[in-house]
C-alpha positions in Angstrom: 50.2 157.6 168.7 52.2 160.0 170.8 54.1 162.0 168.2 56.7 164.6 169.2 58.0 167.2 166.7 61.4 168.6 167.6 61.8 172.0 166.0 59.2 174.7 165.8 60.2 176.2 162.5 57.9 176.3 159.5 57.9 172.7 158.6 57.9 171.3 162.1 54.9 173.5 163.0 53.1 172.4 159.8 53.7 168.7 160.5 52.5 169.1 164.1 49.3 170.5 162.8 48.9 167.6 160.3 49.6 165.0 162.9 47.0 166.6 165.2 44.5 166.5 162.2 44.9 162.7 162.3 44.0 162.6 166.0 47.4 161.8 167.4 48.6 163.1 170.7 51.1 165.8 169.5 53.8 167.7 171.3 55.8 170.5 169.5 59.2 171.3 171.0 60.6 174.8 170.7 64.2 175.3 171.7 63.9 179.0 172.8 61.7 179.7 175.8 60.5 182.9 174.3 59.3 181.2 171.2 57.6 178.5 173.3 55.8 181.2 175.3 54.7 182.9 172.1 53.3 179.7 170.6 51.4 179.0 173.7 50.0 182.5 174.0 49.2 183.3 170.4 48.7 179.8 169.0 50.5 181.0 165.9 54.1 180.7 164.7 54.3 184.3 163.5 57.9 184.3 162.4 57.9 181.0 160.5 54.3 180.2 159.6 52.2 183.3 159.9 48.5 183.1 159.6 48.1 179.4 160.4 46.6 178.6 163.8 48.1 175.8 166.0 45.2 173.8 167.5 45.0 173.9 171.3 45.3 170.1 171.3 48.9 170.4 170.2 51.1 170.7 173.4 54.0 173.1 173.2 57.1 172.3 175.3 60.5 173.8 175.9 61.9 170.9 177.8 63.1 168.2 175.5 62.9 165.6 178.3 59.2 166.4 178.9 58.5 166.6 175.1 59.8 163.1 174.6 57.9 161.3 177.4 56.3 158.2 176.0 56.8 159.3 172.4 56.2 156.6 169.8 57.4 158.7 166.9 59.9 161.6 167.0 60.0 163.9 164.0 63.2 165.9 163.8 62.5 169.2 162.0 65.8 171.0 162.9 68.4 172.3 160.5 71.0 169.8 159.3 73.9 171.5 160.9 72.1 171.4 164.3 70.8 167.9 164.0 73.7 166.1 165.7 73.5 168.2 168.8 69.7 167.9 169.1 69.7 164.2 168.3 72.4 163.5 171.0 70.2 165.2 173.6 67.0 163.6 172.4 68.5 160.1 172.2 69.2 160.3 176.0 65.4 160.6 176.7 63.9 158.7 173.8 62.4 155.2 174.2 64.3 152.4 172.5 62.8 151.4 169.2 61.1 154.8 168.8 60.6 155.8 165.2 62.9 158.6 164.2 61.6 160.6 161.3 64.0 163.2 159.7 62.7 166.0 157.5 66.0 168.1 157.3 67.5 168.3 153.9 71.3 168.6 153.9 74.8 167.2 154.4 76.7 167.8 157.6 79.8 170.0 157.1 83.0 168.5 158.3 81.9 164.8 158.5 80.2 165.0 155.1 77.5 162.6 156.5 73.9 162.3 155.7 71.4 162.4 158.6 70.9 158.6 158.5 74.6 158.1 159.0 74.7 160.5 161.9 71.8 158.6 163.5 73.6 155.3 163.0 76.9 156.7 164.4 75.3 158.2 167.6 72.9 155.3 168.2 75.8 152.8 168.0 77.9 154.9 170.5 75.0 155.1 172.9 74.0 151.4 172.4 70.4 152.4 171.6 68.2 151.2 168.8 65.9 153.4 166.7 63.9 152.9 163.5 65.0 155.6 161.1 62.8 157.1 158.4 63.5 160.0 156.1 60.4 162.0 155.0 61.0 164.2 152.0 59.5 165.6 148.8 58.0 168.8 147.3 56.4 170.3 150.3 56.4 174.0 151.2 55.3 174.3 154.9 53.0 177.2 154.0 50.9 174.8 151.9 51.2 171.8 154.2 49.9 173.8 157.1 46.9 175.0 155.1 46.1 171.3 154.1 46.7 172.0 150.5 47.4 168.8 148.4 51.0 167.6 149.0 52.8 164.4 148.3 55.8 163.1 150.2 58.0 160.0 150.3 58.8 158.1 153.5 62.0 156.0 153.0 63.5 153.4 155.3 65.7 150.4 154.9 63.0 148.3 156.5 59.8 149.1 154.5 57.5 148.4 157.5 59.0 151.5 159.3 58.2 153.7 156.3 54.7 152.3 156.3 54.3 153.3 159.9 55.0 156.9 159.0 52.7 156.6 156.0 49.9 155.3 158.2 50.4 157.9 160.9 50.6 161.0 158.7 48.7 160.3 155.5 45.4 162.2 155.1 43.1 163.6 152.4 45.6 166.5 152.0 48.9 164.7 152.5 49.7 161.7 150.3 52.7 159.6 151.3 54.5 157.0 149.2 57.1 154.6 150.6 60.6 153.8 149.4 63.6 151.8 150.5 66.3 154.1 149.0 67.2 156.1 152.1 70.4 157.5 150.6 68.7 158.6 147.3 65.8 160.3 149.1 68.2 162.1 151.5 70.5 163.2 148.7 67.7 164.4 146.5 66.4 166.6 149.2 69.8 168.0 150.1 71.2 168.7 146.7 68.2 170.3 145.1 68.7 173.2 147.5 72.0 174.0 145.9 70.4 174.0 142.4 67.6 176.2 143.8 70.2 178.7 144.9 71.5 178.7 141.3 68.0 179.1 139.9 67.5 182.1 142.2 70.8 183.6 141.2 69.9 183.3 137.6 66.5 185.0 138.2 68.2 187.7 140.3 70.6 188.5 137.5 67.7 188.9 135.1 68.1 185.8 133.0 65.1 184.0 131.6 63.3 180.7 131.6 65.9 179.1 129.3 68.6 179.5 131.8 66.5 178.2 134.6 65.4 175.1 132.6 69.1 174.4 131.8 70.1 174.7 135.5 67.3 172.4 136.6 68.0 169.8 134.0 71.8 169.7 134.3 71.2 170.0 138.1 69.3 166.8 138.3 72.1 165.2 136.3 74.6 166.3 138.9 72.4 165.1 141.8 72.0 161.7 140.1 75.7 161.4 139.4 76.7 161.9 143.0 73.8 159.8 144.2 74.9 156.8 142.1 78.5 157.2 143.5 77.0 156.8 147.0 74.9 153.7 146.1 71.5 155.4 145.5 69.0 154.1 143.0 68.8 156.1 139.7 65.0 155.8 139.7 64.7 157.8 142.9 65.9 160.9 141.3 63.2 160.9 138.7 60.5 160.8 141.4 59.1 163.1 144.0 62.2 163.5 146.1 64.3 164.2 143.0 62.7 166.0 140.1 59.6 166.8 142.1 61.4 168.5 144.9 63.8 170.2 142.5 60.9 171.7 140.5 59.1 173.2 143.5 62.3 174.6 145.1 63.6 176.2 141.9 60.4 177.8 140.9 58.6 179.1 144.0 59.2 182.2 146.2 58.2 180.0 149.1 61.6 178.5 148.7 64.1 180.2 151.0 67.0 178.8 148.9 65.6 180.4 145.7 64.9 183.7 147.6 68.5 183.7 148.8 69.7 183.1 145.3 67.6 185.9 143.9 69.2 188.3 146.4 72.7 187.2 145.6 71.9 187.6 141.9 70.7 191.1 142.5 74.1 192.0 144.0 73.8 191.2 147.7 76.7 189.4 149.4 75.8 185.9 150.5 75.7 186.7 154.2 73.5 189.8 153.5 71.1 187.6 151.5 70.9 185.0 154.3 70.1 187.8 156.8 67.3 189.2 154.6 65.7 185.7 154.2 65.7 185.5 158.0 65.6 181.7 158.1 68.1 178.9 157.7 69.2 178.5 154.0 70.2 174.8 153.9 71.7 175.1 150.4 74.5 177.4 151.6 76.1 175.0 154.0 75.2 171.9 151.9 76.9 173.3 148.8 80.3 173.2 150.5 79.7 169.8 152.0 78.5 168.4 148.7 81.4 169.8 146.8 83.9 168.3 149.3 82.1 165.0 149.1 82.2 165.0 145.3 85.9 165.8 145.3 86.5 162.9 147.7 84.5 160.5 145.4 86.0 162.1 142.2 82.6 163.0 140.9 82.2 166.0 138.6 79.5 168.6 139.8 80.3 171.8 138.0 77.1 173.7 138.9 77.7 173.0 142.6 81.3 174.0 142.3 80.4 177.3 140.6 77.7 178.1 143.3 80.3 177.2 146.0 82.7 179.7 144.6 80.0 182.4 144.5 79.0 181.7 148.1 82.7 182.0 149.2 82.9 185.2 147.1 85.7 183.8 144.9 83.8 184.8 141.8 80.7 186.9 141.0 77.4 185.4 140.0 77.9 186.6 136.4 81.4 185.1 136.3 79.9 181.8 137.5 77.5 181.8 134.6 80.3 182.6 132.1 82.4 179.7 133.5 79.5 177.2 133.1 78.6 178.4 129.6 82.2 178.3 128.5 82.9 174.7 129.6 84.3 172.2 127.0 81.9 170.6 124.6 80.1 167.6 125.9 77.8 164.8 124.8 74.6 164.7 126.8 
């Protein structure tokens, strides 16, 4: 297949390398000309995926029009808040019935839409047809790019589209399952980043494993609660894109969301923490969007609410913990 990866961050680069391993014709698109030149010259993404070589068979392109020529499958590996802009531009040049694969994990601020809903909205306006698949799961790019064992889920309303992604990318190091619960898979990936921020904050303050276990367990309860309100399947949240992704993001220093949380817990202001991480921290923007969405649906998500208030500097990290610990008695 001709596979184009839009977005030369860590995960986009890793997926381009994996697609090349499966003998596809791969193009990696980098928005910034200077990054494109660096990738072509060094054959390494030193800022986002240092130490992993990009095979010379992977074409690197700065023009989105050129990158999308004859592409059968388009993998969008751009931040959630940039997705709309990139998709609008890409859709102009993409072939009808191309497979659109999204790997971003978040909720768009303002519209409160998931990526699948943005694709549906824009495709309808442009009178174009695409086959949408979300690819998600516990998958640090640093490990995917080194061909370390990783499992993902490809979800699509039409299962045959998910199976196309499964067939194209699955290898001896990348196992892919299929699922039809697009909303559940998207939400699991988006909301776990918020809980990972909380886990990092807890670690940064100096709390122990008990606190982190509580955050993760009550966190998946929040994720499931909001997911059910949006029509997702409860079972999805006990799988790879729910509990699985939550575990890896809350416990690893590969996780930029957890790293950001640690910095906040240590006393850095949220914007200072983001700057020190040096990459997009999806959980920051998703927290506000998720909290707004929950209020709209009248769903209770106290951990997300507390983290939102920390991000907006309404309360300190320690105050957020005290608020959560002091909530009224509940039955689990």
